[in-house]
C-alpha positions in Angstrom: 52.9 31.2 -72.9 55.3 34.2 -73.4 57.3 35.9 -70.6 54.9 38.9 -70.5 52.0 36.6 -69.9 53.9 34.6 -67.3 54.8 37.8 -65.5 51.2 39.0 -65.4 50.1 35.6 -64.2 52.7 35.8 -61.4 51.3 39.2 -60.3 53.9 41.6 -61.6 52.4 45.0 -62.4 51.9 46.0 -66.0 54.2 49.1 -65.3 57.1 46.7 -64.7 59.0 45.8 -67.9 60.2 42.2 -67.9 62.8 41.0 -70.3 64.6 37.8 -71.1 68.2 37.6 -72.3 69.9 34.3 -73.2 73.5 34.5 -72.2 76.4 32.1 -72.1 75.9 32.1 -68.3 72.2 31.2 -68.4 68.9 32.8 -68.8 68.7 36.4 -67.5 65.3 37.7 -66.4 65.3 41.4 -65.8 62.4 43.5 -64.3 62.7 47.3 -64.7 60.5 50.1 -63.5 62.1 53.5 -64.2 65.5 53.7 -62.7 64.8 50.7 -60.4 65.3 47.1 -61.3 66.6 43.6 -60.6 67.8 40.6 -62.6 67.8 36.9 -61.8 70.2 34.6 -63.6 68.9 31.1 -64.1 72.0 29.0 -64.5 72.0 26.2 -67.1 72.3 23.6 -64.4 69.2 25.0 -62.5 67.3 25.0 -65.8 68.3 21.4 -66.5 67.4 20.3 -62.9 64.1 22.1 -62.5 63.0 22.6 -66.1 62.8 26.0 -68.0 59.2 26.7 -67.1 59.5 26.2 -63.3 62.8 28.1 -63.3 61.2 31.1 -65.0 58.3 31.0 -62.5 60.7 30.9 -59.6 62.6 33.9 -61.0 59.4 35.8 -61.6 58.2 34.9 -58.1 61.4 36.3 -56.6 61.1 39.5 -58.6 57.5 39.9 -57.4 58.8 39.3 -53.8 61.2 42.3 -54.3 58.4 44.4 -55.6 56.2 43.5 -52.6 58.9 44.3 -50.1 60.7 47.6 -50.5 60.2 47.7 -54.3 62.8 47.0 -56.9 66.3 48.2 -55.9 67.7 51.4 -57.3 70.2 51.0 -60.2 73.8 51.2 -59.0 75.8 52.8 -61.7 75.4 50.6 -64.8 74.3 47.6 -62.8 70.9 46.2 -61.6 70.5 44.3 -58.4 71.6 40.7 -59.3 70.7 37.3 -57.9 71.1 33.7 -59.2 68.8 30.7 -59.3 71.2 27.7 -59.2 70.8 24.0 -58.5 71.5 24.1 -54.8 
């Protein structure tokens, strides 16, 4: 299942663009709607501990929670709202 299908299954609206970026710091999942957005970094240790699929689902669930609350935060300069999913 690709990320777009996972996002739809998690309940994110079709108007929200969801992207994945593999970085040295981990997997970055970004949700953007216009000038609003947020990103969740899944650390390598979290991915190893929980597995990639469950980690992606947790990140998408958190993004959906932001949308259901006050909506995605407004972009601050060049940066999106940022959170991390780690192996706490």
